[in-house]
PDB file of N, CA, C and O in Angstrom, chain B, residues numbered from 101:
ATOM      1  N   UNK B 101     -31.093 -36.334   4.332  1.00  0.00           N
ATOM      2  CA  UNK B 101     -29.733 -36.184   3.862  1.00  0.00           C
ATOM      3  C   UNK B 101     -28.800 -36.130   5.077  1.00  0.00           C
ATOM      4  O   UNK B 101     -29.058 -35.381   6.020  1.00  0.00           O
ATOM      5  N   UNK B 102     -27.732 -36.907   5.061  1.00  0.00           N
ATOM      6  CA  UNK B 102     -26.785 -36.880   6.174  1.00  0.00           C
ATOM      7  C   UNK B 102     -26.160 -35.490   6.360  1.00  0.00           C
ATOM      8  O   UNK B 102     -25.977 -34.735   5.405  1.00  0.00           O
ATOM      9  N   UNK B 103     -25.844 -35.187   7.606  1.00  0.00           N
ATOM     10  CA  UNK B 103     -25.303 -33.878   7.976  1.00  0.00           C
ATOM     11  C   UNK B 103     -24.038 -33.551   7.182  1.00  0.00           C
ATOM     12  O   UNK B 103     -23.864 -32.423   6.721  1.00  0.00           O
ATOM     13  N   UNK B 104     -23.161 -34.535   7.024  1.00  0.00           N
ATOM     14  CA  UNK B 104     -21.902 -34.316   6.296  1.00  0.00           C
ATOM     15  C   UNK B 104     -22.181 -33.888   4.854  1.00  0.00           C
ATOM     16  O   UNK B 104     -21.544 -32.961   4.354  1.00  0.00           O
ATOM     17  N   UNK B 105     -23.107 -34.540   4.193  1.00  0.00           N
ATOM     18  CA  UNK B 105     -23.430 -34.183   2.811  1.00  0.00           C
ATOM     19  C   UNK B 105     -24.071 -32.804   2.732  1.00  0.00           C
ATOM     20  O   UNK B 105     -23.819 -32.056   1.788  1.00  0.00           O
ATOM     21  N   UNK B 106     -24.886 -32.469   3.702  1.00  0.00           N
ATOM     22  CA  UNK B 106     -25.499 -31.149   3.751  1.00  0.00           C
ATOM     23  C   UNK B 106     -24.420 -30.072   3.862  1.00  0.00           C
ATOM     24  O   UNK B 106     -24.451 -29.079   3.135  1.00  0.00           O
ATOM     25  N   UNK B 107     -23.475 -30.272   4.767  1.00  0.00           N
ATOM     26  CA  UNK B 107     -22.377 -29.315   4.921  1.00  0.00           C
ATOM     27  C   UNK B 107     -21.557 -29.206   3.644  1.00  0.00           C
ATOM     28  O   UNK B 107     -21.209 -28.105   3.217  1.00  0.00           O
ATOM     29  N   UNK B 108     -21.246 -30.348   3.031  1.00  0.00           N
ATOM     30  CA  UNK B 108     -20.461 -30.333   1.798  1.00  0.00           C
ATOM     31  C   UNK B 108     -21.161 -29.524   0.709  1.00  0.00           C
ATOM     32  O   UNK B 108     -20.518 -28.754  -0.004  1.00  0.00           O
ATOM     33  N   UNK B 109     -22.467 -29.696   0.582  1.00  0.00           N
ATOM     34  CA  UNK B 109     -23.222 -28.947  -0.416  1.00  0.00           C
ATOM     35  C   UNK B 109     -23.221 -27.456  -0.140  1.00  0.00           C
ATOM     36  O   UNK B 109     -23.056 -26.651  -1.056  1.00  0.00           O
ATOM     37  N   UNK B 110     -23.404 -27.085   1.122  1.00  0.00           N
ATOM     38  CA  UNK B 110     -23.395 -25.668   1.491  1.00  0.00           C
ATOM     39  C   UNK B 110     -22.018 -25.051   1.266  1.00  0.00           C
ATOM     40  O   UNK B 110     -21.913 -23.916   0.801  1.00  0.00           O
ATOM     41  N   UNK B 111     -20.972 -25.791   1.592  1.00  0.00           N
ATOM     42  CA  UNK B 111     -19.604 -25.311   1.399  1.00  0.00           C
ATOM     43  C   UNK B 111     -19.341 -25.075  -0.083  1.00  0.00           C
ATOM     44  O   UNK B 111     -18.793 -24.039  -0.464  1.00  0.00           O
ATOM     45  N   UNK B 112     -19.724 -26.021  -0.907  1.00  0.00           N
ATOM     46  CA  UNK B 112     -19.497 -25.892  -2.354  1.00  0.00           C
ATOM     47  C   UNK B 112     -20.276 -24.725  -2.936  1.00  0.00           C
ATOM     48  O   UNK B 112     -19.741 -23.984  -3.760  1.00  0.00           O
ATOM     49  N   UNK B 113     -21.527 -24.542  -2.527  1.00  0.00           N
ATOM     50  CA  UNK B 113     -22.328 -23.417  -3.016  1.00  0.00           C
ATOM     51  C   UNK B 113     -21.692 -22.075  -2.642  1.00  0.00           C
ATOM     52  O   UNK B 113     -21.601 -21.170  -3.472  1.00  0.00           O
ATOM     53  N   UNK B 114     -21.259 -21.959  -1.396  1.00  0.00           N
ATOM     54  CA  UNK B 114     -20.638 -20.700  -0.965  1.00  0.00           C
ATOM     55  C   UNK B 114     -19.313 -20.466  -1.662  1.00  0.00           C
ATOM     56  O   UNK B 114     -18.986 -19.333  -2.017  1.00  0.00           O
ATOM     57  N   UNK B 115     -18.552 -21.526  -1.861  1.00  0.00           N
ATOM     58  CA  UNK B 115     -17.257 -21.397  -2.541  1.00  0.00           C
ATOM     59  C   UNK B 115     -17.456 -20.863  -3.956  1.00  0.00           C
ATOM     60  O   UNK B 115     -16.751 -19.952  -4.389  1.00  0.00           O
ATOM     61  N   UNK B 116     -18.412 -21.433  -4.664  1.00  0.00           N
ATOM     62  CA  UNK B 116     -18.699 -20.986  -6.031  1.00  0.00           C
ATOM     63  C   UNK B 116     -19.184 -19.538  -6.029  1.00  0.00           C
ATOM     64  O   UNK B 116     -18.761 -18.730  -6.856  1.00  0.00           O
ATOM     65  N   UNK B 117     -20.068 -19.224  -5.099  1.00  0.00           N
ATOM     66  CA  UNK B 117     -20.597 -17.848  -5.007  1.00  0.00           C
ATOM     67  C   UNK B 117     -19.485 -16.849  -4.714  1.00  0.00           C
ATOM     68  O   UNK B 117     -19.450 -15.761  -5.289  1.00  0.00           O
ATOM     69  N   UNK B 118     -18.579 -17.224  -3.818  1.00  0.00           N
ATOM     70  CA  UNK B 118     -17.473 -16.346  -3.464  1.00  0.00           C
ATOM     71  C   UNK B 118     -16.591 -16.068  -4.684  1.00  0.00           C
ATOM     72  O   UNK B 118     -16.211 -14.923  -4.928  1.00  0.00           O
ATOM     73  N   UNK B 119     -16.267 -17.108  -5.446  1.00  0.00           N
ATOM     74  CA  UNK B 119     -15.445 -16.918  -6.645  1.00  0.00           C
ATOM     75  C   UNK B 119     -16.158 -16.077  -7.697  1.00  0.00           C
ATOM     76  O   UNK B 119     -15.525 -15.260  -8.365  1.00  0.00           O
ATOM     77  N   UNK B 120     -17.463 -16.266  -7.852  1.00  0.00           N
ATOM     78  CA  UNK B 120     -18.215 -15.463  -8.820  1.00  0.00           C
ATOM     79  C   UNK B 120     -18.190 -13.984  -8.446  1.00  0.00           C
ATOM     80  O   UNK B 120     -17.961 -13.124  -9.296  1.00  0.00           O
ATOM     81  N   UNK B 121     -18.426 -13.701  -7.179  1.00  0.00           N
ATOM     82  CA  UNK B 121     -18.401 -12.300  -6.723  1.00  0.00           C
ATOM     83  C   UNK B 121     -17.007 -11.727  -6.896  1.00  0.00           C
ATOM     84  O   UNK B 121     -16.847 -10.602  -7.368  1.00  0.00           O
ATOM     85  N   UNK B 122     -15.993 -12.500  -6.513  1.00  0.00           N
ATOM     86  CA  UNK B 122     -14.611 -12.017  -6.643  1.00  0.00           C
ATOM     87  C   UNK B 122     -14.274 -11.707  -8.099  1.00  0.00           C
ATOM     88  O   UNK B 122     -13.653 -10.684  -8.390  1.00  0.00           O
ATOM     89  N   UNK B 123     -14.680 -12.580  -9.007  1.00  0.00           N
ATOM     90  CA  UNK B 123     -14.384 -12.367 -10.424  1.00  0.00           C
ATOM     91  C   UNK B 123     -15.092 -11.134 -10.974  1.00  0.00           C
ATOM     92  O   UNK B 123     -14.575 -10.481 -11.881  1.00  0.00           O
ATOM     93  N   UNK B 124     -16.259 -10.809 -10.442  1.00  0.00           N
ATOM     94  CA  UNK B 124     -17.006  -9.636 -10.895  1.00  0.00           C
ATOM     95  C   UNK B 124     -16.531  -8.347 -10.244  1.00  0.00           C
ATOM     96  O   UNK B 124     -16.492  -7.299 -10.889  1.00  0.00           O
ATOM     97  N   UNK B 125     -16.167  -8.423  -8.957  1.00  0.00           N
ATOM     98  CA  UNK B 125     -15.754  -7.225  -8.228  1.00  0.00           C
ATOM     99  C   UNK B 125     -14.942  -7.643  -7.005  1.00  0.00           C
ATOM    100  O   UNK B 125     -15.512  -7.899  -5.945  1.00  0.00           O
ATOM    101  N   UNK B 126     -13.609  -7.715  -7.141  1.00  0.00           N
ATOM    102  CA  UNK B 126     -12.780  -8.190  -6.031  1.00  0.00           C
ATOM    103  C   UNK B 126     -12.824  -7.312  -4.771  1.00  0.00           C
ATOM    104  O   UNK B 126     -12.333  -7.721  -3.719  1.00  0.00           O
ATOM    105  N   UNK B 127     -13.393  -6.140  -4.870  1.00  0.00           N
ATOM    106  CA  UNK B 127     -13.467  -5.271  -3.684  1.00  0.00           C
ATOM    107  C   UNK B 127     -14.859  -5.270  -3.050  1.00  0.00           C
ATOM    108  O   UNK B 127     -15.124  -4.484  -2.140  1.00  0.00           O
ATOM    109  N   UNK B 128     -15.738  -6.136  -3.519  1.00  0.00           N
ATOM    110  CA  UNK B 128     -17.095  -6.217  -2.988  1.00  0.00           C
ATOM    111  C   UNK B 128     -17.061  -6.609  -1.505  1.00  0.00           C
ATOM    112  O   UNK B 128     -16.439  -7.606  -1.138  1.00  0.00           O
ATOM    113  N   UNK B 129     -17.720  -5.836  -0.673  1.00  0.00           N
ATOM    114  CA  UNK B 129     -17.733  -6.086   0.769  1.00  0.00           C
ATOM    115  C   UNK B 129     -18.454  -7.391   1.122  1.00  0.00           C
ATOM    116  O   UNK B 129     -18.262  -7.927   2.214  1.00  0.00           O
ATOM    117  N   UNK B 130     -19.267  -7.896   0.221  1.00  0.00           N
ATOM    118  CA  UNK B 130     -19.982  -9.153   0.428  1.00  0.00           C
ATOM    119  C   UNK B 130     -18.994 -10.317   0.556  1.00  0.00           C
ATOM    120  O   UNK B 130     -19.297 -11.333   1.181  1.00  0.00           O
ATOM    121  N   UNK B 131     -17.810 -10.156  -0.041  1.00  0.00           N
ATOM    122  CA  UNK B 131     -16.799 -11.218   0.021  1.00  0.00           C
ATOM    123  C   UNK B 131     -16.397 -11.537   1.457  1.00  0.00           C
ATOM    124  O   UNK B 131     -16.197 -12.704   1.794  1.00  0.00           O
ATOM    125  N   UNK B 132     -16.280 -10.539   2.289  1.00  0.00           N
ATOM    126  CA  UNK B 132     -15.892 -10.758   3.686  1.00  0.00           C
ATOM    127  C   UNK B 132     -16.970 -11.568   4.411  1.00  0.00           C
ATOM    128  O   UNK B 132     -16.655 -12.502   5.148  1.00  0.00           O
ATOM    129  N   UNK B 133     -18.220 -11.216   4.204  1.00  0.00           N
ATOM    130  CA  UNK B 133     -19.304 -11.936   4.854  1.00  0.00           C
ATOM    131  C   UNK B 133     -19.356 -13.390   4.389  1.00  0.00           C
ATOM    132  O   UNK B 133     -19.505 -14.306   5.198  1.00  0.00           O
ATOM    133  N   UNK B 134     -19.233 -13.588   3.095  1.00  0.00           N
ATOM    134  CA  UNK B 134     -19.267 -14.946   2.563  1.00  0.00           C
ATOM    135  C   UNK B 134     -18.063 -15.743   3.052  1.00  0.00           C
ATOM    136  O   UNK B 134     -18.194 -16.918   3.397  1.00  0.00           O
ATOM    137  N   UNK B 135     -16.907 -15.118   3.081  1.00  0.00           N
ATOM    138  CA  UNK B 135     -15.702 -15.791   3.564  1.00  0.00           C
ATOM    139  C   UNK B 135     -15.864 -16.230   5.016  1.00  0.00           C
ATOM    140  O   UNK B 135     -15.468 -17.337   5.380  1.00  0.00           O
ATOM    141  N   UNK B 136     -16.441 -15.374   5.838  1.00  0.00           N
ATOM    142  CA  UNK B 136     -16.669 -15.719   7.237  1.00  0.00           C
ATOM    143  C   UNK B 136     -17.681 -16.857   7.374  1.00  0.00           C
ATOM    144  O   UNK B 136     -17.520 -17.746   8.210  1.00  0.00           O
ATOM    145  N   UNK B 137     -18.714 -16.819   6.553  1.00  0.00           N
ATOM    146  CA  UNK B 137     -19.715 -17.881   6.579  1.00  0.00           C
ATOM    147  C   UNK B 137     -19.098 -19.207   6.123  1.00  0.00           C
ATOM    148  O   UNK B 137     -19.392 -20.267   6.675  1.00  0.00           O
ATOM    149  N   UNK B 138     -18.243 -19.122   5.110  1.00  0.00           N
ATOM    150  CA  UNK B 138     -17.556 -20.318   4.625  1.00  0.00           C
ATOM    151  C   UNK B 138     -16.624 -20.873   5.695  1.00  0.00           C
ATOM    152  O   UNK B 138     -16.568 -22.086   5.898  1.00  0.00           O
ATOM    153  N   UNK B 139     -15.901 -20.007   6.374  1.00  0.00           N
ATOM    154  CA  UNK B 139     -15.035 -20.445   7.479  1.00  0.00           C
ATOM    155  C   UNK B 139     -15.841 -21.173   8.548  1.00  0.00           C
ATOM    156  O   UNK B 139     -15.417 -22.210   9.058  1.00  0.00           O
ATOM    157  N   UNK B 140     -16.996 -20.628   8.881  1.00  0.00           N
ATOM    158  CA  UNK B 140     -17.864 -21.248   9.888  1.00  0.00           C
ATOM    159  C   UNK B 140     -18.294 -22.650   9.448  1.00  0.00           C
ATOM    160  O   UNK B 140     -18.251 -23.595  10.236  1.00  0.00           O
ATOM    161  N   UNK B 141     -18.703 -22.774   8.202  1.00  0.00           N
ATOM    162  CA  UNK B 141     -19.112 -24.087   7.691  1.00  0.00           C
ATOM    163  C   UNK B 141     -17.944 -25.075   7.667  1.00  0.00           C
ATOM    164  O   UNK B 141     -18.108 -26.248   8.001  1.00  0.00           O
ATOM    165  N   UNK B 142     -16.765 -24.590   7.269  1.00  0.00           N
ATOM    166  CA  UNK B 142     -15.589 -25.465   7.250  1.00  0.00           C
ATOM    167  C   UNK B 142     -15.231 -25.930   8.659  1.00  0.00           C
ATOM    168  O   UNK B 142     -14.849 -27.084   8.855  1.00  0.00           O
ATOM    169  N   UNK B 143     -15.352 -25.043   9.633  1.00  0.00           N
ATOM    170  CA  UNK B 143     -15.097 -25.428  11.025  1.00  0.00           C
ATOM    171  C   UNK B 143     -16.104 -26.476  11.498  1.00  0.00           C
ATOM    172  O   UNK B 143     -15.739 -27.433  12.182  1.00  0.00           O
ATOM    173  N   UNK B 144     -17.356 -26.293  11.136  1.00  0.00           N
ATOM    174  CA  UNK B 144     -18.380 -27.285  11.491  1.00  0.00           C
ATOM    175  C   UNK B 144     -18.074 -28.630  10.833  1.00  0.00           C
ATOM    176  O   UNK B 144     -18.226 -29.683  11.451  1.00  0.00           O
ATOM    177  N   UNK B 145     -17.644 -28.580   9.578  1.00  0.00           N
ATOM    178  CA  UNK B 145     -17.315 -29.805   8.861  1.00  0.00           C
ATOM    179  C   UNK B 145     -16.148 -30.529   9.532  1.00  0.00           C
ATOM    180  O   UNK B 145     -16.199 -31.742   9.733  1.00  0.00           O
ATOM    181  N   UNK B 146     -15.096 -29.780   9.879  1.00  0.00           N
ATOM    182  CA  UNK B 146     -13.940 -30.384  10.554  1.00  0.00           C
ATOM    183  C   UNK B 146     -14.329 -30.959  11.918  1.00  0.00           C
ATOM    184  O   UNK B 146     -13.895 -32.049  12.290  1.00  0.00           O
ATOM    185  N   UNK B 147     -15.146 -30.215  12.652  1.00  0.00           N
ATOM    186  CA  UNK B 147     -15.588 -30.689  13.961  1.00  0.00           C
ATOM    187  C   UNK B 147     -16.400 -31.968  13.814  1.00  0.00           C
ATOM    188  O   UNK B 147     -16.220 -32.911  14.584  1.00  0.00           O
ATOM    189  N   UNK B 148     -17.282 -32.003  12.841  1.00  0.00           N
ATOM    190  CA  UNK B 148     -18.095 -33.188  12.600  1.00  0.00           C
ATOM    191  C   UNK B 148     -17.205 -34.374  12.200  1.00  0.00           C
ATOM    192  O   UNK B 148     -17.387 -35.487  12.692  1.00  0.00           O
ATOM    193  N   UNK B 149     -16.245 -34.123  11.306  1.00  0.00           N
ATOM    194  CA  UNK B 149     -15.340 -35.187  10.868  1.00  0.00           C
ATOM    195  C   UNK B 149     -14.493 -35.696  12.038  1.00  0.00           C
ATOM    196  O   UNK B 149     -14.253 -36.896  12.167  1.00  0.00           O
ATOM    197  N   UNK B 150     -14.052 -34.780  12.873  1.00  0.00           N
ATOM    198  CA  UNK B 150     -13.252 -35.152  14.035  1.00  0.00           C
ATOM    199  C   UNK B 150     -14.075 -35.988  14.999  1.00  0.00           C
ATOM    200  O   UNK B 150     -13.589 -36.980  15.544  1.00  0.00           O
ATOM    201  N   UNK B 151     -15.322 -35.587  15.209  1.00  0.00           N
ATOM    202  CA  UNK B 151     -16.216 -36.335  16.100  1.00  0.00           C
ATOM    203  C   UNK B 151     -16.462 -37.735  15.539  1.00  0.00           C
ATOM    204  O   UNK B 151     -16.469 -38.716  16.282  1.00  0.00           O
ATOM    205  N   UNK B 152     -16.662 -37.819  14.237  1.00  0.00           N
ATOM    206  CA  UNK B 152     -16.902 -39.112  13.609  1.00  0.00           C
ATOM    207  C   UNK B 152     -15.690 -40.027  13.756  1.00  0.00           C
ATOM    208  O   UNK B 152     -15.844 -41.226  13.986  1.00  0.00           O
ATOM    209  N   UNK B 153     -14.488 -39.472  13.626  1.00  0.00           N
ATOM    210  CA  UNK B 153     -13.271 -40.273  13.758  1.00  0.00           C
ATOM    211  C   UNK B 153     -13.072 -40.773  15.182  1.00  0.00           C
ATOM    212  O   UNK B 153     -12.630 -41.906  15.374  1.00  0.00           O
ATOM    213  N   UNK B 154     -13.385 -39.960  16.182  1.00  0.00           N
ATOM    214  CA  UNK B 154     -13.179 -40.378  17.568  1.00  0.00           C
ATOM    215  C   UNK B 154     -14.285 -41.298  18.047  1.00  0.00           C
ATOM    216  O   UNK B 154     -14.077 -42.080  18.974  1.00  0.00           O
ATOM    217  N   UNK B 155     -15.446 -41.220  17.441  1.00  0.00           N
ATOM    218  CA  UNK B 155     -16.546 -42.086  17.890  1.00  0.00           C
ATOM    219  C   UNK B 155     -16.446 -43.485  17.307  1.00  0.00           C
ATOM    220  O   UNK B 155     -17.224 -44.366  17.675  1.00  0.00           O
ATOM    221  N   UNK B 156     -15.494 -43.703  16.398  1.00  0.00           N
ATOM    222  CA  UNK B 156     -15.326 -45.034  15.808  1.00  0.00           C
ATOM    223  C   UNK B 156     -14.461 -45.939  16.670  1.00  0.00           C
ATOM    224  O   UNK B 156     -14.308 -47.118  16.349  1.00  0.00           O
ATOM    225  N   UNK B 157     -13.899 -45.432  17.740  1.00  0.00           N
ATOM    226  CA  UNK B 157     -13.027 -46.243  18.591  1.00  0.00           C
ATOM    227  C   UNK B 157     -13.794 -46.936  19.675  1.00  0.00           C
ATOM    228  O   UNK B 157     -13.208 -47.661  20.480  1.00  0.00           O
TER     229      UNK B 157
END
């Protein structure tokens, strides 16, 4: 599986998990950890996309 698709799948899974936890208990401390993990994945995705765009020149 290509790296981009792997990241997209992980991002979507965490996003859904974060919303489920928030809907059940908006003060759950797990939300901060998941949010940070999601931020990390989004940064990796942006970095990968940026690298792909610059390597096409």
